[in-house]
N, C-alpha and C positions, 0 to 999 in steps of 0.2 A: 670185196663182194662173194656171199653164198653161191660155190655154183651146185645148180640142181638138175640130175640125167628128167628127164621126161621120157615114160614109157605109154605104148601104143597098149590097151584093153591085153592083146595077147600076148607080147612083150610083157608085161607085170604080171601075167597068168602062167607064164614057162619059166620066171625067173623066183615066182613066188610055189609054185605048186597050188596057185587055189586056182577052182575051175574059171575060166573068163565069161562062164554067163553069169557068176555071182559078183565077178567081182563089175560086169555091165548094169546091174540090177545096184549094185550099192551107189552109179552112177545115177541112175535113174529114178533114185529116191536120193538125189545129193545126201548122202549116207557120209561121201569121201572125197577130197579134193582135187579137182580136175578143171584141166581146161579146154577151152571149146574151141578148135580152133576149125571155123566155118564147119564142116560136119563131122569135123577128125574131133579123137576127146583122147589127150595124151593125159598122164598122170605120173605127179614125183615117183621118183625111184620106189620112198620108203614110206610110201600112201597106203600100204594093207599093214604097217606097222604102226602108225599114225593113227589107224582107227581101231585099231588091238587099242591102244593104253588106254583111248576114249574112251572106249565102249567096257573095259575091266572090271567086273565086280569084283571089289574086295571080298573077302570073307566079313563074319560080323562078329566080332568079339566082345560076347555074352560071359559075364562072369557070373556065374554057378555057383549061391550059398553053401559053404561048407553047413554039411548036418552035424547035427554033436551029438 
C-alpha cells in the first residue's frame, strides 16, 4: 500500500514555504486535495506539487513561417 503523510495546513506551509493563508484559500475553493476530519483539515505531503502540476501552463509552440 502507498504510504501517505498527512499534514496540517500550518505544517504544509512550513514545509513548502507557501503562506498558510494561501493553502487555506486553496482548501476553501476546493482547488487542492485535502481530508476533512471533523473541524480539522489534513493535506497529503505532495498536495502543493500536485496543484502546481495540474495548473501548469505550457508555452505555445507556434511555428512562424519564414519570409523569403
